[in-house]
FIROGU-326333 format. One record per residue (C-alpha): residue in three letters; z, y, x. Coordinates in nm, 2 decimals. Example, Ala and Ser with C-alpha at 12.3 -4.5 7.8 and 13.67 -1.06 7.14 Angstrom:
<recs>
("ALA", (0.78, -0.45, 1.23))
("SER", (0.71, -0.11, 1.37))
</recs>
This chain:
<recs>
("UNK", (-0.57, 2.74, -0.96))
("UNK", (-0.88, 2.58, -1.10))
("UNK", (-0.91, 2.21, -1.03))
("UNK", (-1.20, 2.13, -1.25))
("UNK", (-1.56, 2.23, -1.17))
("UNK", (-1.85, 2.17, -0.95))
("UNK", (-1.68, 2.33, -0.65))
("UNK", (-1.39, 2.08, -0.66))
("UNK", (-1.60, 1.77, -0.74))
("UNK", (-1.39, 1.69, -1.05))
("UNK", (-1.58, 1.70, -1.38))
("UNK", (-1.28, 1.70, -1.62))
("UNK", (-0.90, 1.71, -1.63))
("UNK", (-0.88, 1.32, -1.65))
("UNK", (-1.06, 1.29, -1.32))
("UNK", (-0.81, 1.54, -1.16))
("UNK", (-0.52, 1.34, -1.30))
("UNK", (-0.66, 1.01, -1.17))
("UNK", (-0.71, 1.15, -0.82))
("UNK", (-0.35, 1.29, -0.82))
("UNK", (-0.22, 0.95, -0.94))
("UNK", (-0.40, 0.78, -0.65))
("UNK", (-0.26, 1.03, -0.40))
("UNK", (0.10, 1.00, -0.53))
("UNK", (0.07, 0.62, -0.53))
("UNK", (-0.05, 0.62, -0.16))
("UNK", (0.24, 0.85, -0.06))
("UNK", (0.51, 0.65, -0.24))
("UNK", (0.37, 0.31, -0.12))
("UNK", (0.45, 0.38, 0.24))
("UNK", (0.83, 0.43, 0.17))
("UNK", (1.01, 0.13, 0.33))
("UNK", (1.29, 0.12, 0.06))
("UNK", (1.03, 0.11, -0.22))
("UNK", (0.83, -0.16, -0.04))
("UNK", (1.15, -0.37, 0.01))
("UNK", (1.25, -0.33, -0.36))
("UNK", (0.90, -0.43, -0.48))
("UNK", (0.90, -0.74, -0.25))
("UNK", (1.24, -0.85, -0.38))
("UNK", (1.14, -0.79, -0.75))
("UNK", (0.82, -0.99, -0.71))
("UNK", (1.00, -1.28, -0.54))
("UNK", (1.26, -1.28, -0.81))
("UNK", (1.05, -1.23, -1.13))
("UNK", (0.69, -1.33, -1.05))
("UNK", (0.55, -1.65, -1.19))
("UNK", (0.23, -1.85, -1.12))
("UNK", (-0.01, -2.03, -1.35))
("UNK", (-0.30, -2.25, -1.25))
("UNK", (-0.56, -2.43, -1.46))
("UNK", (-0.83, -2.67, -1.32))
("UNK", (-1.19, -2.55, -1.33))
("UNK", (-1.46, -2.80, -1.43))
("UNK", (-1.50, -2.89, -1.06))
("UNK", (-1.12, -2.92, -1.03))
("UNK", (-1.09, -3.15, -1.33))
("UNK", (-1.33, -3.38, -1.17))
("UNK", (-1.20, -3.36, -0.81))
("UNK", (-0.82, -3.33, -0.85))
("UNK", (-0.72, -3.69, -0.93))
("UNK", (-0.36, -3.80, -0.87))
("UNK", (-0.44, -3.89, -0.51))
("UNK", (-0.60, -3.56, -0.41))
("UNK", (-0.38, -3.36, -0.17))
("UNK", (-0.39, -3.05, -0.40))
("UNK", (-0.32, -3.25, -0.72))
("UNK", (0.04, -3.11, -0.74))
("UNK", (-0.09, -2.76, -0.82))
("UNK", (-0.35, -2.86, -1.07))
("UNK", (-0.16, -2.73, -1.38))
("UNK", (0.13, -2.49, -1.32))
("UNK", (0.28, -2.31, -1.62))
("UNK", (0.49, -2.00, -1.54))
("UNK", (0.64, -2.15, -1.23))
("UNK", (0.87, -1.89, -1.07))
("UNK", (0.76, -1.78, -0.72))
("UNK", (1.13, -1.83, -0.61))
("UNK", (1.10, -2.20, -0.69))
("UNK", (0.80, -2.27, -0.46))
("UNK", (0.89, -2.50, -0.17))
("UNK", (0.73, -2.51, 0.17))
("UNK", (0.35, -2.48, 0.16))
("UNK", (0.32, -2.52, -0.22))
("UNK", (0.19, -2.16, -0.28))
("UNK", (-0.05, -2.21, 0.01))
("UNK", (-0.18, -2.52, -0.17))
("UNK", (-0.24, -2.30, -0.48))
("UNK", (-0.44, -2.05, -0.28))
("UNK", (-0.64, -2.32, -0.11))
("UNK", (-0.72, -2.49, -0.44))
("UNK", (-0.83, -2.15, -0.58))
("UNK", (-1.05, -2.07, -0.28))
("UNK", (-1.21, -2.41, -0.30))
("UNK", (-1.29, -2.34, -0.67))
("UNK", (-1.07, -2.62, -0.80))
("UNK", (-0.83, -2.40, -1.01))
("UNK", (-0.80, -2.06, -1.17))
("UNK", (-0.49, -1.87, -1.05))
("UNK", (-0.28, -1.61, -1.23))
("UNK", (0.03, -1.43, -1.08))
("UNK", (0.23, -1.21, -1.32))
("UNK", (0.57, -1.04, -1.33))
("UNK", (0.80, -1.10, -1.63))
("UNK", (0.87, -0.79, -1.83))
("UNK", (1.15, -0.83, -2.09))
("UNK", (1.07, -1.19, -2.16))
("UNK", (0.70, -1.15, -2.16))
("UNK", (0.44, -1.20, -1.88))
("UNK", (0.24, -0.89, -1.93))
("UNK", (0.21, -0.74, -1.59))
("UNK", (-0.06, -0.94, -1.41))
("UNK", (-0.06, -0.90, -1.03))
("UNK", (-0.36, -1.13, -0.99))
("UNK", (-0.58, -1.32, -1.22))
("UNK", (-0.90, -1.51, -1.13))
("UNK", (-1.00, -1.55, -1.50))
</recs>
């Protein structure tokens, strides 16, 4: 079969492969066992970094309610207590910190799940 051409809407083989990758990812992502494994892996291996923005440097003094999350360096998600992660998200949404969430891969943090920088 021919998958490349005007009649298919794909201009080259790379576009076909990209479309197939998206379809396969969508199919696999609805598998309950895979979703449970991914949740467990993220909870076990993900870490969070925060850095204050210029506005956060000014606003986040030691008495500010969000001061605890001003500077986090590779804090494991599994070590967050209570509403601490919600505080990180709130500080990010208010523009007080930049936020990065990544999963460790063989001792390095190369798989970024989210980065606001």
